[in-house]
N, C-alpha and C positions, 0 to 999 in steps of 0.2 A: 807169239801173240800180234795180232793188226793193229796198227795204230791209226786212226783218225788222218789225215793230213789236211783235210778239209778245214780253210779258216775263209769265214766271210767278213771283210772290212770296212765299216762305215769311213768314207774317205769325203773332209771337207771342207773347205775354206772360209774363215769366217773372219769378221771383225773383231777386235778385241771385244766389245761388249755380243757376239753373240750372234750379229746377223750374217747370215750366207745370199742372201739376197735381197738386194735393193728394189722397191716398188716399181720402180722403172723396168728392173731388169737387167740395166748397166753394168757393165763389169769393170769398167775403169779403174776403179779402186783394188782389184787386183796388181794393178801396177804400183810399186812404191818404188820411191828417189830414196828413201831411206840409206843410212850406212852405218851399219851395226861394223864395228872396226873387227872384234872378237871374233866374229862368225864366221860361216862356215860359204864358199863359196859353191853357187848351185853350177854343176855344171852340165852339160846337153847330157852325156854320158852316164853321168850319175842319174840323173830324170829317166834316161833310158834302160838302163841298168833296173832301175824300180819298176818300170812300166813293164818290162818282160816276162817280169812274175806275176803280172795278173793274165789269168786266162778266161775272164768272164766279169762283165760291168753288169751292174742292175739299177737301174732309175727309175724313178717316175715320170710317168705323161708330161708334164710342165717341164720335168728338166731336158727332157728329151725333144718339143718341142724348141726350148730356148738353144740346145745345142744345135738341133737344124739352123736356126736363125743365126745362128755364130759360125758354123761352118758354112756360111754364105761366104763371107768375109776372109776367114781364121783356116777353113778347112775341117776337117770332122776329128776334133781331136780325139777319141777314141782306136782310131787305126781299123783294124780286122779285125779286132778283139769282138768275140761274141757278144752281142747287147741284148739283155731282157730289159723292154720296156714295160711294165706295170701300168697297164690301161683298162677301161672299158670303153673307151670311146674308139670309134676309127682313123686312124692316125695313118699319115703317108708314112709308105715303107722305102726309104730313100736309097736303103743301102742292103745288100742282102746277109749283110752279120748280124743284121737287126731281127731279133723276135719279138710279137708282144705275147703278153699273158695276162690272166684277168680272175683267174682263182687265188686260195688262199694260199696268202705268205709263208705257213709251216708245209704247204705241200708242193711248191715252189722247191724250195730249200733239201725237201727231203726228196721227191721226186726228180728233180730235174738240175740241181745244181749241186749235191753231193756225190751223185753219182757222176756226174760229168766231167768235174772241175775240181781244182786244187785250192785257188786261191781266188776270191771272188769279191772284187768292190763294189758297195753300193756307193755311187757318186752322184745322188741327191734325188729326190728333195727333204725336207725336215720331216716330214710326215710319214713317209717311209724308215727313214732313219729311225722316228718315235717309233712305229711300228716294229720294224725288227730288233730292237733293244727290247721292248716291253713283252715282245712275244719269246725271248731269252734267243732270237735266233743268230744275233750277232757275236762276235768274238773278241773285237779291235775295235776298239774308234781310233782313226788318223786323223787330227785336223793341224788345218796349217792356221795359224793366226796370224791376219795380217795386220800391220802397224797405222791401224785404225780406228775410229770411233765413229761409226754412222747414226745419221740423224733415226732412221727407220728402215723396215723393211721385216723379213723373217726370221725371226730366233729359230735356231738349230734346236737347241730344248726347251721351247715351250711347253707346258701341260703337260709334262712328263708321270703325272699321276703315283708314282712311287719313286722311292729312293732308287738309286742303280750304284753297287760299290763297286770302285776301278781301281786297276794296280799298272802303275805306270811303267811301261817297258823301254820306253826312250825318251829325252828332248833334244830339240837339236834348233841352234839358232843359227841364223843366217847373215851373212852379208846385207842382203837388201830390209833387215827387218822382221824378216819372218820367223815366227817361231814354231816348229812343227812337235806337236805333245802325239805320243802312241800310248795309249790306254789298252791292257786286256780288261774284256768287261767280265768281272767276276758273275759266277752263275750260280 
C-alpha cells in the first residue's frame, strides 16, 4: 500500500488580531523586542532545518511583488526553492526558480504539485490561503502570531463562508514573544 506523503501547508505570520499585511505593506511589525523568559530561542540552525523540509513555495501575485520589493534590501527570502506564483497578469520573472500559473487551484495541486513535491508551503496571500482551505486543498496551517495588535490591514481569515474544524498539532512559544500554532485541517 502506498501512502501519500504530499502535504500543503499554509504558512503565515500575523498580528494577534489576525492581520497579515498592513495597508502600506510595511513589515517592521515583524520585528519584536518582546522577551518571554520561558520561550524557546529561535536559532538560525532551527530555521534552516525547518526550511530544508520545504520543496516548493506557492504565493499570489501581490505577495510576489512585495517579496521582490523586499528582496532589494534583504535578498530573496525563498532561496532557490521552486516558487509558483498565481497570477493572470504579466509580472517580471526575476529568478530562474519562479514559475507563473493562471489556472484552477485544484489542477495546480493535482497535476503540478502532488506529482513533483512532498512539502509545499503557501506563503501568501490571504485570498489564496482562504481558497486553498475552501477547496479542501490545504492539509495544515502554520500560523506565527507576533505580539502586536495592528490597527488595520488584510485579515487572514476574513469571509471564510463556512466553518472549518482544525486539530492542534503543535504549539510553540518563543523568547521573542512569537507564538507558533500548527493545525491539521480536518477534511
